[in-house]
Phi, psi and omega in degrees: 000134177271140177252152174243151180262142176294137178226159173229167188301323182282354180133201185295137174288143175233153176213166180252124170246149184220166184102141185296313182293313177302320181291319178298318179292329177299316178293319182297321182286324178066028183260351181245154169274130182258121181267309182212147172243129179252121184239140179301139178278011177237121177067068187262017182277189173059233184298325180292324177296321177297318179295319177300318180296318179295323179296316180295322177298325182277357181077019180272151176287138175248123181241128177265121187229163180280162182302327180296319178295319178296320177302318182291316180297317184279342183081004177194178178269003185265062183244351179058027174085009181210142173218151181231133172265116190223165172287161175295154175295141174292150181231156176270161174241183183299321181299321179293323177293320178296321177299318178297317180295326182274351188284350182089185182079203182233066179298145178236118179254150169245116183252122183250114186270083175065046171296143186249331190267121180297334176292317177295317179297315179300318179297318180290326176296321177295316177298316181300320181294315182288334179271359178073032180296139183289322178195151173253132184251126181235146170287147184287334184230159176057036178203161176288133174261184181280074181280167174305325178295320178291322177299315180295317179296334180276000184058032178090353181298332179302335181292338186256341187270126173298132180237134175251137173247124186231160182282328189211115183297317181299319180294323177298315180298316178304311185291322182285332174297329178292338177273357179105002179281148172252161180227134178244120182262133172284118187204127182266011182284173179301141177091352179284140179280151170295133191300331180283346181261352179273149177280113183244031177256178181074183178296117192215144169242131175260125189249124181244131181276178181285164184298321184266309188264349183071214182278144168295140181306318181295319178298315179301316183292333181280344183284149184284330182213149173246134183236150179229158178252118181299141181224149182243352183275189183275337179283151186267356180199159175271160169305142184303319182292320179292313180300316178299319180296317180302313184286323177300317183283337170292319176299318179296318179299315181296324182290334179268355183291137178301143180296000000 
């Protein structure tokens, strides 16, 4: 699958990511151009020394700065002594997803229908990476994107997961169903199957709705199956990130089950 890089009229977009693990994973993935690494001028041994060495190998500038400067660059004090000025992550488009659907095998997509919280997105990106998801699909507008906050919340897993940004989630589902993919929507409404009883093998997309409104009605109607997670407590639903993780790992379990 070919990825495209985000651009703006003045040139390449840049952003700041911070935290030792996200920066280390950024170097390990090798998907971004690294412009500068900012390292605290206090206590530069250990993990920070390793990051400096990786930066020099990549030909990036290493700047030693005081904690106040790092706080300003990172937008908070939660930077662990390091920040990186990097290009935006490359993203997939609808054509790349269609190519994935036609390629055969058992691709597994995670489709996020207007998720808003970068903490939830980061958690789901981390889950997607550990579950071997083929791509995460996000709407281009009115939703959280793979921001530096989401990268940090993912503990750097966002650096490794292919992400597609699309104009319309419903249109993506329509087009990918034509390639033979099925879609399972997380939905606690009447008629939804218990997630362990639904078939989650084969070319599949798991669709998670937003924190407040859930799934768009059209998106729900386009899905082949609706699945629910049984609950015994007083709350009527799980956090979006937790629910998505539960169903993703059930799909992984079914795919690993002996024939």
